[in-house]
N, C-alpha and C positions, 0 to 999 in steps of 0.2 A: 152515645149515638154512633152507629156505624153507617158509612156510606158505601153503596155498592157501585162499583165503577168497572166498566169493560176495559180490559187491557189488551191491546193489539201490539205484540212485541215487534212485528215487522221483519224486515230483511237485513242482511249485512250486519252492520253494527247495532241494529235495532234491539236485539235481545240483550246486548251488553249494557246499552245506555238505559233501557227501561228497567233492568235489574238494579242499576245504580239509583234510578229515580225512586224505585220502591224502597230501597234502603233508607234514603233520606226522608221519604214520606213517613216511614215507621218511626224515625227519630223525633218527629213532631208530637207523637202521642195521639194524633187524630186516627181513629179507627176506620180503615178502608178495607172493604171486602172486594178483592180483585177477581173478576170473572174473565179468564183468559180466552181470547178468540183469535184464531190464526187467519191471517190474510197475506197475500203476496205469493212469493215463490214456494214456500212450504205448503200453502193451501193448494197450489197447482199440483204439486207432487202427490198430495194426499187425497184431494177431492176433484182435481181437474179444472178448477176455476180459481182465479186470484182473489175473488171476493164472494165467498160462500154466503148464502142467504142467512145462515145462523149468525154471521158477524153483524149484519144489518139488524137482525132481530134482537141481538144482545144490546146493541147501542140504543135502539128504540125503546127497549124495555127499561134500561138503566138510566137513559137520558144523559149519561156521562161516559166519556171514554178518554183514556190516555193511550196515545198511539206512538209507536216508534216509526222511523222512516221505512218506506216501502219502495223497492226498486221499480223504476219505470224504464223499460227498454227504450233505447234511442233509435228512432227511425223505423223500427219494426217491432214485432212481438205484440203482447197483449196491451190493451189500452190502459192508461194510468188508473191505478186503483185509487189514488188520492182524488183525482177528478171525479171518478165514479162515485166514491163515497160522499163527496160534497153534493153531487147532484141527486143521488138517491135519497139522502137524508135532508135535502134542502138546507144545507149549511152554507148560507149565503154570505156570511160576514167572516172574512179571514182577518184576524187582528194580530198584528206582529209588532210588539214593542221593541224599540231599539234604545237600550239604556247602556251608557258607557260603563261597563262593569269589568273590563279586562285590566283594570289597574294601569300598569305602565304601558300596556299594549294598545294605546290609542293616542292619536293626535288630537282627538276631539272629546276631551273629558267632560264637557257639559252636554253632550248629546242625551236627550231624553224625549223621544217622540214616538208616535204610534202610527203605523201604516194600516189603514182600514181598506181592505180590498174586496170588491165584489167577486164572489168565488164560484158562481154557477153558470155564467154565460160569457159574453165577449168572444175573443178568439179561441177560448177553451170550450166552446159549446159542442165541439165534436162534429160540426157540419163541414165536412171536407170531402173532396172527391178528385179523381183524375179527370182532366178536361179532354184528353184524347186517348185513343186506344193504345198508343205506343208508350203511354206513361212518361211523356216528355214535358208535360205541363200539369200543374195541380192547382186547386183552388180551395182556400179556407174562408169560411163565411164568419164574420164577427156579428153575433146577435146581441143587440142591446135593446132592452125593453124599458118602458117608462116605469113599470111596476118595480122591477129590480133596481133601477136607478134611484127611485124614490126611497125604497126601504134601506138601501146601503147608505145613502146620504143622511137619512134620519138616524140610522144607527150611529154614524160618526158624530153627529151633533149631540145625541144622547150620551155617548161615551164621554165627549168633552165636558158636558155638563156634570155628569156623575163623578168624573175624576178631577173636576175643577181646573180643566185646561181652558186656555183662553182663545185659541185660534184653530180654525179648521180650514185647510187648503184643499181645494179640488184640483185634481190633475187630469188633464185630457189633451186631446189634439184636435180640437174643434175647428182650428183654422184650415186643416186639410181634410179631416174626416167630418164632413159637414152635415151628415145625417146621424151616424152613431155618436160621434163626439159631441155634436150639438145637443142631442137628446139628453145625454148625461149632464152637460153644462146647464141646460134649462132646468133640469130637475134640481140641481144644486142652487141655482139662482132663485128659484121659487121657494125652496126650503129654508134658506138662510134667514129671511126676515122673521121666521118663527122662533129664532133663537137670538134675540137682539143683544144679549149680554156677551155673545161669542163673536169675535172677529172672524169674518169670512172673506176669503180671497181665492184667486185661481192662478194656476200656472200651467203652461204648456209642458208636456212631458220632457222635452229636450232641455228646456230652461230649468225645470225642476231638478234634473240631474246635476246641472252645473251649480245651481244654488246650494244643493246639499253638499257638494264637494267643497264649497267655500265656507258656508256658514250654517251648518245643520242646527246649531243651537237656537236659531231664530224660528224654527218650525215646531209644531206641537202635535196636531193631528192631520194626517194626510189621507184623503179619501179618493179612491180612483177605481178604474175598471180592472178586469182580471189580469190581463197580460202586463199592463203598466204596474200594477200592484206587486206582481211576482218579481219584476225587475227591481223596482224601488225598494222592496223589503230586503233583498239581498244587498243592495247598495248600502242601505241603512245599517244592516248587520255588520258590514265591513267598517263603517264609521264607529260602531260601538265596540268593536274588538274581534269580529269574525263570526262565521256561521256557527262555530262551536259554542257560542254563548247566546244564541238567538232563539228564544222560544216563540211559539205561536199558538193561536186558539181559533177554532172554527165555531161559529154560533148560528143556530137556527132559532126558530121561535120557541122550541121546547127542548132542544138538544145542544150540548156543547162537547166538542172534541178538542183535546189539547195535544199538539204535536210540534216537534222542533222544525225550524225552517230548513235545516240541512238535509241532505240525502242519505242514502243507506251506505255509501262508501264501502262497497263489497270487498275491495282489495285489503281493507283493514279488518274484515270480519274475523272474529276468533282470536285476535291478537291482544285484546285487553289494553288497547292504547287510545281508543277514541275518547274525545272530550265529552264527558257526561253532562256538562253544565246546561246546555239548551234543554235537554229532557228533564233535568232536575227543576229548572225554572218553569217548565210546563206544569209541574206539580204545584209550584207556587201559584200560578194562574188558576189552576183547578181549585185550590183551597180558597182563593179570593172569591171565585165564583160561588163557592159553598158558604161564604160568609165567615170562614175560619181565618180571619185576617191576622191575628197574632201569630198563628202557625206559619202563615205565608210570609209574614215579616221576618220570622226566624230563619226561614230558608233563604230569603234574599240576603239577609245580613251574613249568614254562614257562608254562602257562596262568595259574597263580596270580600269577606275577611280572608277566606282561604286563598282567593286569587291575589289579594293585596299582599299577603305574606309571601307568596311565591315559593313555599317550601314543598308543597305536595300538589303539583299541577301536571296536567298531561302535556305531551310533546308540543302541541300547537301553541300553548301558553308559555312554553320555555324557549321558543325559537328566538334567535337574534331579531330584534325589531319589536318583540313583545315583552322584552325585559331589559333592564338597564344593567343587569349583572348576570354572570353565568348561573344557570339553573339546571339541575339534573332532572329530566322528566320522570314523572311517575306514571303508574298505570291508571286506567279508567277506574278500576275497582278501588285502588288506593285513594284516589282523589274523592271518590264517592264516600269512602269510609271517613276521610278527613272532614268532609262537609257535614256528614251525619254526626260526627263527634262534636262539631262546633254548634250544631243546631240548639241543643239545650244550654249551651254555655254563653251564647251571645245575648246581649241586651237589645231586643228588637226596637226599643225606643231611643237608643243612643244614636248620636250622629254617626254616619258612616265614615270610616277612615279614608283619607284622601292621599294615596301614595303619590310620589313624584311620577309624572307621566312623560311619554315621549315629547309631548308638547313643551313641557318644562325643560327637557334636555336640549331641545332645539332652540328654545328661547329662554335663557336663564333669568330674564327680567320679569317673566310671569310670576304672579304671586302663587304660593302653594295653598 
């Protein structure tokens, strides 16, 4: 059986990391027919728009997409293609796993949690304007609806049930944002009793950041609004080893798009040095979505072992602080080839190797 998937290479390092991901996907033996669709800066040059209609049509037709990072200009320029894609396709659930996969490169080796972020409204609704003619004051409106709150909270509890996770934590700021924050809070509190087997609790966003910095291993599924989820998912990526190893997925009722958490890093474009792991792990999530679980397990194990060996890793995973010994960095394509080479060789059912971590180096009394 062959699966047809839209491929959006993206900007900056996007074409390099998506090429790496395709190489690893091929190593699994799962047949994927890639339909390439250009969005972002290349689409502007060729078609005058960063998000051509044919991109949306391709994703709607295939119902699956693998996406590279797309540049969003800061402060001016075209509006975020990422936000527009989510709103146009109603990809309301942004799911970002944070799994400590960087081997030595983490102080929190037990981190294994998922941030579930509402992705279509909140402060990213696009409702903003200048307050005065001189453009000395501006206003952004946070739109929170009960419908969107209900469905993202339900999605989080269903994910926890499906993945046999035991706890869902809602994150908001209802003590200050007493309408938008309270609306999200009420949706969570009314949904939680429908899932009695799952522990449900709440945290204020500022307290949640502090809790994650101290004891991320205590959390399981975090569900929150758009801006808070964007911030927390980057924080959790740092706990797990960095943005270079952080995959993500966007889900609607009929469509799923898989994209890394990191940006397009244009200053590294064309240098073959970007970390391909996040995009490769997006293929893992894609395969799980398709029910190809053994192939997905092989990718995860191959990535884990490649990083644990620290023989063929990109510069970010070879930096001091990410390794306990000197490592010569490899290229993006070389690391992709090493992971692809490991895919058929690993035992997807074997326990994952646990290398010494920075946590053990800092505290030698910890058990390995």
